[in-house]
N, C-alpha and C positions, 0 to 999 in steps of 0.2 A: 821320390815316392814311385815304386815300380808300378807299371800298368798291369791290370788283371788280364788273364787270358781272354782272347776274343770269344764271343758267343756265350759268355757267362753272364749271369744276372748282374754281377758287380760291374762288368765292362759296359753292359747296356745302360746301367744307371749312371755311370760316369759320363758316357757319351751323351745321354739325354740332358744331364746337368750342363755339359759343355754347350750343347745346342741352345739351351735356355739362356745361359749367360751371353752367348753371342747375339741372340735375338734382342736381349735387353740392351746390349751395347749398340746394336743397330738402331734401336729406337732413340737412344740418347744422341747418337751421331746425326740422325735425321733432324732432330731438333736443333742441334748445333749448326747444321748446314742452313737451316731456315734463318737462323739469327745472322750467320755470316753473309748470306745472300742479301739480307736487308742492309747490313753494314757496307757491303760492297756497292750496292746501289747508291746509298747516301754518300759514300766517299767518292765514287765516280762522278756524281753530280757536282760535288765540291771541287774536285780536280778540274773539271771542265770550266766551272765558274772562275776559278783562280787562273786558269790558263788564259781566258779572255781578258781578265783584269791585268795579268802580267803583260800581255801584248799592248794593251792600252797605255800602261805606265811606261813601257819601253819606248813607245812612240813619243810620249811626253818628255822622257829624259833626253832623247835625241834632239827634240825641239829646244829644250833648255840649253843643252851643250852647244847648239848652233847659235844661240843668242844669249850668252852668259850676261852680257852687260845690261840686258833688258830686264833681268830678274834680281830681286833683292836676295841677299845671302840667306836669310831665313826661309824664303820661298824655295831656293835651290835645295837647302837641307831637307825641308819637308817633302819635296818631290822625290829626292833620292832615298830618303828614309822609307817612304811609302813603297817605292819600287823594291827596295831590299826586303822589306817585311813580307810583301806578297810573294817574292821569289822564294824566301825561306819557307813560308807556309806551303807554297806549291810543291816544293821538293819534299817536305815532310808528309803531305797528304799523298803524293805519288808513292812514296816509300810505304806508307801505311796500306795503300791500295794493293801494292805488290805483295805485301806480307799476307793480307787477307786472301788474295787469290791463291797464293802458295798454300796457305792453311786449308783452303777449300779443296785444292787438288789432293793434299795429303789425306784429308778425311775421306774423300771419295775413294781413294785407293785403298784405304783401310776398310771401308765398307765392302768393297768388292771381295777382299780376303775373308771378311766375316761371312758374307753371303755364301762363298764357296764352302766354308767350313759347315755352315748350317745345312746347306743342300746335301753335302756328302753325309752328314750325320743323320739327317732325316731319311735319306735314301736307304742307309744301312738299317736304321730302326724300323722303317716300313717293311724292308725285306725280312727282318726278324720278327715282324708282327708287333713291334713296340712303338710305332709312331703315335705321337700324341696329337693334341690339338694345335701344335705349333705351326703346322704348314700354312694354314690360312693367314696367320700373322706374318710369316715370312713372305708370302706372296704379296701381302699388302705393302710390305716394306720395299719389295722389288718395284712396285708401281709408284713408289715415292710417298706412300701414305704414312701416317703415324697412328699409334694406338695408345690412347690414354697417357699422354705425356704431361705429367704435372709434377712439380717439385723435384726435378732431376738435379742431383748434386753436380753431375758433370756439366750440365748446361749453366748452372749457377757459377761454377768455377770459371768457365770460359767467359761469361759475361763480366764477372768481377775482374778478371785479368784485363779484359778490353777496356773497362771503365778506368782501371788504374793506368793503362797505357795512354789513353786519351787525356787523363788528368795531368800526367807527367809531361806529355807532349805540349800541352798548353802552358805548363810551368816553364818549359824550355823556351817556348816562343816568347813568353812575357818576360823572362829573366835573361839568361845568358845569350840567347839568340838576338834579343833586342839590343843588349849591350854591345855585342860584337858588331851588329849592323851600325850602331852609332860610332863605334871605333873606325869602321871602314869609311863612313861618311866624313868624319873629322879628319882622317888621314888624307882623303882626297882634297878636302878644302885646304889643308896645310900645303899640299903639293902645288895647288894653284896660286896660293898667296905668297909662297916663299920668295919669289922674285919681285912681284909687284908690290906687296905690302908686308915686309918682313916683321914689323911690329905686330900686326894682326896675326901673322903666322905664329909668332911666339905665344900670343894669347891662346890661339887654338891648340898649341902643343900642351899648354897647361890644362886645357879642357880634355885633351886626349889622355893625359895622365889620370885625371879624375875618372874618366870613363873606364880606363883599364882597371883601376882600383875597384870600381863598382862591379865590373864584370867578374873579377876574381871573387869578390864577396858573394855575388849571386851564385857563382859556381859552387862555392863552399856550402852555401845554404841549401842548394839543390841536392848536393851529395848527402848532407845531413838528413834531408827529407827523404831521399831515396833509401838510405840504409841507416836507420837510427841505431847504430851499433851500441850506443850507451843505454838504450831502453832496458834491456834485460839486466845489465850490470848495475845501473843506477836507479832505475825506476822512472815512472812517468813524469813526476813533478820536476826532478832535476834535469831530465832530458828536455822538457818543455822550456825551462829557463834558458838552456843553451841555444835551443832553436830560436827563441824570441830575441836572444842577443844577436844572432846572425841576421834576423829580420830587421832589427833596429839599426844595423849598420847602413842600410840603404833607405830607411824611412824614419822620419822624425816621430817615432812612437815610443812612449814610455810603457813598460810592461812590468807586471808583478804577478807572480804565481804563488798561491798558497795551497798547502795540502801536505799529506804525509810524505816523508822523505823516502820511504820504501813502500813497495806494493804488497807486501805480506803474501797472503795466499791467493791473490787475484789470479784467476785462470789466464793462461797465456793468450787464448783467442780474444778474451775480453780486454786484456791489456793492449794488444795490438789494435783492436777495433776502436777502443777509447782514444788512443793516441792519434790514429788516423782521422777520426771525426773531429778531434780538437784541432788538428792541423787545418782541416777544411774550414772550421769556424774562424781560426786566426786569419787564414788567407782571405776569407770573405770580409773580415773586419778591416784589414789593412788595404784592401782594394779601394776603399773610400779614402780619398785624400784628406778628408776632414777629420779623420780619426787621429787623436793625439795620445790617447791612453787606453791600455787594455789591461784588465784585471781578470785573472782566472782563479777560480776556487774549486778544488777537487776534494771530494769526500767519499770515503769508503764506508758504507753502512752495512748492517747485517744482511739485508736482502737486496741491496741495490747500490749502484755507484751513481753519484750525482756530481756533475761538472757544470759550473756556471762561467760564462764569459761576459763581462761587462765592457762595453766600448763607450768612450767619451770623446766628444769633438763637436765641431760646429756643423749645423745642418743635418744632424742624424735623423731628425724627424722626417726629412724628405728622402732619406736613403732607402733603397729597396734591395740592396745586396744581401744584407743579413736576413730579412724575412723571406727572401726568395730561396735561400739556402735549403730550407725544409722541403721545397718542391722539386729540387734537382733530383733527377732519376737515380744517379749512383748513390747519393746520400739516402734517398728513400729506401733503396734496396738494402743498404747496410742496416738501417734502422729496423726494417722488417725482419731481417735475419736474426737480429739481436733481441727482437721484441721490445726495442727501445723507443723513447719519445724525445722529440726535440721541440722546445717551446720558445717562441719569440715574444718579448715583452718590451714595448717602448716605455722608458722611464720618464723622460721629459724631452725637451727640444735638443738637449746635448748629450743624452745617454740612452743606450738600448742594452738589452740583456738577452742572451741565449742560455737556455737551461737544457742540459742533456741528462736523461735518466735511463740507466741500463739496469734491468733486473738481473739478479744473480741466481735466482731460483725459479 
């Protein structure tokens, strides 16, 4: 689209619109910087805590290695596992901190460019007698202030992305990272037992094979969770069945999914949100070792989507994982954006139920 000639009304109008858009983006980036600053502070504190814990466990490992005969094999494994877990989490949190700091630098650099554009536009408009009321707002932004920042889509997107990264990071720590740490521990035990106790070493090699199989299954499950490529092609119910099949490879849980085989005219954002929320519900259910059966029922009604997850097992009346799911901040935000509701209902000592309702209008 060609630019209008300078000093014409159309040129001044285009320039004023550009200045307005830049001011709005400055406000949005200021809100994002506040959120990132909070995340950086929290992450830095966690990195420092993990650093201290890693040093403590490193000293403990050196003490164990110097006195192997004084410790039972199970104690050695527990200490080494704890050291590996802390090391992995420390590396992950340090990487996350560096990413946040880099994002903060990028946004600040972008802000400076936006301010330059706004200042040049306002100077030109003022010289032409067309400066509006935008200058005070720009000056407020230069001082680091914010002006009426509510319901900003950009900020919501940034927060949703951060929630998803943290959720997946936790999945990696609980799944493949934990399995790989166990592989390393078992390998070290095999090396130490090979000459002294060959029979025990062979038994540990069998355990090593089992752990490798589990790590592979966990990786496949995580890939399916990260990118549910079948969702659009097959629909929610068939994709959930495949996802639960992968979950069942590592946990003694029987699962059944009932519902329509196709999603019909279900809007794409609702389909993705429904699938992600059901994943959260499944993850919360299988987190309890007592859960032995999961039943999911999905229904598409005229004005809403209703999904129910029933979990059965021992001691569910004392379990707090499923009722706590409603109060988790990322889940709350998804529910608010959808105008959805998530209800928890204890059935009896061995069964609980979660009901998700998403309005379609």
